[in-house]
N, C-alpha and C positions, 0 to 999 in steps of 0.2 A: 679269357681274352683271345679272340681269334687273330691269327697272323694276317688274315686278309684285310682287316680293317685299316691297315697301314698302306694299302695299295688300291689303285683304281680297279673297277670291275674288269676292264679289258686286260689288266695285268695279272689276273688270278691264274690264268693258264700257264704263264711263264713261271709264276711262283710255284705252282705244282711241279713243273719240270725241275726247278732247282731243288725242291724238297726230295724228289725222286733221285736226282743225281747224288745228293748228300747221303741218302739211305743206301744207295748202291756202294758207295765208297766205304761206308761204315760196316755194312754187312759182308762185303766181299773182300775187304782189305786190298782193293785194287783201285788205281787212279781212273779218273774220268776227264776226258778232254772234250770241250764243247766246240761248237761252231763259233764264228766271230760274233761278238755281241756289241750292240750299240751302247753308248754311255749310260743310258737309263737302265738297261739290262745289267750292266756292270754294277751299278749302284744297288740294284735289287739283290744280286748274288752276293755282294759284299755284306749287305745287311743281314742276310740269312745265314751265310756260312762264315763270314769274317771273324766272328768271336767264338767259333766252335773249337773245343779242345781236341776233338777226335779227328776232325777233317780240316785240312789246311787248304788255302786258296792262293793261287798266283794268277795274275793277268798279264798277258803280253801280246803285242800286236806287231812286233818287228822292230820297234824303236821306243825310246822314252817319250816321244811326242805322238805316238799313234793314238787315234781316236777309237777305232774299232779294234777289239782285242778278243783273243780266245781265252777262256777260263780253264785252268787246270786244277781239279780237285783231287786231293791225294791224302793217304793216311799220314798220321803225324810222324811215323818213322822214316818217311821219305824226304828227299830234298828235290826241289824243282830245278830243272836246267832248261836253257833256251831250246835245246833240241826236243824237249818234251812237247813243245807247242806245235811241232810239225807243220811249218809253213815255208813257202817258197816265195822269194821276191823276184820281180821281173822289171826290166827296163824295156820299154816298147820302142823298137827301132822302126822309123817310118820316114818317108821323104818330106822332111819338114820345110824344105824350100818351096814345095808346091801345094802343101796342105797343112791344116792345123787340126789338132785333136783336143777336145775339151773333156771335162769330167763326165758330163752327161753322155758323151759319145762312147766312152769306155763302159759306162754302166749299161747303155743300150746294147753294145756288142756282146757283153757277157750274158745279158738277159736273152738275147737272140739265140745263143748257142745252148741255152737251157741251164745256165749256172744259177743256183739259188743264191740270194744275197748273203746268207750266212756262211757261204763257202769262200768268200774273199773279203779282205779287210780294206784298208785305206787305198784310195786312188790319189796319187801325188803328182802334181803338175807344177813345174817351174819353167816358164818360158816354153821352149820346145821339148823339154825333158819330161817324159811321162812314165810313171812307174805304178805298179800295184802289187799287192800281196795276196796270196791265196793259200788255202789249205793244201798241204802236201798230197792228200789222198785224191785230189782232183786236178793236180798240176799237169799230169800227162794228158788228160782229156782236154784241158785248156790249150796246151801247146799244140795239140793236133787240130783243134777246131777254130781257135782264134787266129785267123789268117787275115782278116779284114776288120777295120773299124770304120763304119760307114762305107764309103767307096775306096778307102785308102788301104792298100796292102801293108801289112805289118809283120814284123818278126819279133819274137819274144826272146830276150837275152836274160838268163838267170844272173842275179847279182847277189852280193852278200848284204846282210842287214846294215852294215856300217856304210854302205853306199847309197842308202835311201836318202831322198831329198828331205831336208829338215822342214817341218811344217809346224808353225805355232798358231794357236787360236788366241786372238786378241780381240777384246771387246771395247767399244767406245761406251763407257758407263754414263748413265743418266738417272735422274730421279723423277718421280711422278706420283700423282695421287689418282686412285680409281675408286669408283663406287662399289665395285665387287671384284672378285677374282675369277669371274666367268671368262671363258676363252675369248668371246667376242669383245669384251671390255678391255682385256689385256692387249689383244692384237690391235685394237683401235688406238690405245695409248702408245704402244711401242712404235707402231708404224705411222703414227700421226694420221689416222684415218677416222672417219665417222663410223659409228656402230652400224649405220645403215649400209655402209660399204663393206665393213669387216665381216658382217654376218653372211652375205652371199659368197664371199671368198671361202669361208669355212664350209658352207653347205655344198659348194661346188668341188670340194676336195682339193683346194689349193693350199690348205694349211696343214702342217705337220706339227704334232705335239710329241716331243721325245722321239722324233724320227719316224713316227707313224701317222698316216693320214687320219684325221678325225673330222667328222661332219657334225659334231655336237656343239652347237654354239654355247651351250650352258655348261660344258665341261669345266671343272675347276682346275685352275693352274696353281701349281705348288712351287714353293721356293726350290730353286735349282733346276726347274724344268727348262728344256730347250724348245724353241719354236722356229718355224720357218714358214714364210709365205712366198709362194712361187712368184718370182718377179720382183720381190722386195728384200730377199736375203734372210739370213739367220739371226736369231737373237736368243737371249737367255734371261729368265727372271732370276736375278742374282740373290735378292733378299726381299723379304716382306718385313718392314720395319715398324709395325704397329699401326695405330689409327690416329687420325686427326680429331680435333674437337667436334668436327662435323661428321664424325664416324665414317670417314673415307680411309681407305688403305693407303699407307705410304709404301711405295715400292722403289727398289733400285734394280735397274735392268741394263743390259748391254746389247748393243748392235755389233755384229761381227764386222771388223774392219776389212 
């Protein structure tokens, strides 16, 4: 039985990377620290490594409520500590009386200075307070180059992990029935759209499945998958609860509050 049958084709490359990390730890008896992983990648690495007796796994993103986390794989004789995850937390100081900063503004600014998405974790915003977490190995580069977000001048102030804004993911749960688990069908149900409207959204790259853009309308959505449609928000397929007498799928899903 192949390990790949449990994952989508586009996830096979990441599965290979996890298997290589696991082999490195086993063969060299030395730990491996990854970049920040999205929730789906965390699930994959937990499935592959989580029950191994020779390799242990810990995930941390700066707080108990972090969404994006670094994975630390290590031999069974070691113990993981917070400092092993090598991350730096920042508060962004800016003239909030004259300008505002949104999540996408921070993403764009980091992208513009050449920082890969895997090198920083959550971006946290509460009112005028804006924070983010990054890998320690790139912190100096970010401090030197991230001086503006949009047209607004900013200053980065290092903070401790216990100073991070608390962010909780809460979903408004609903139930529905669908004819299939195709992406276009699920998007239409969750966002109250017709399939004729949902399909072009997917083909135009406006839909993300597990944090990655997919343009395949027939991609199968699985239990636990997270979706987002640009302009409509984020959602999650919480459970697939069997079929009806008319052979439709009963699903339970949530829209991010």
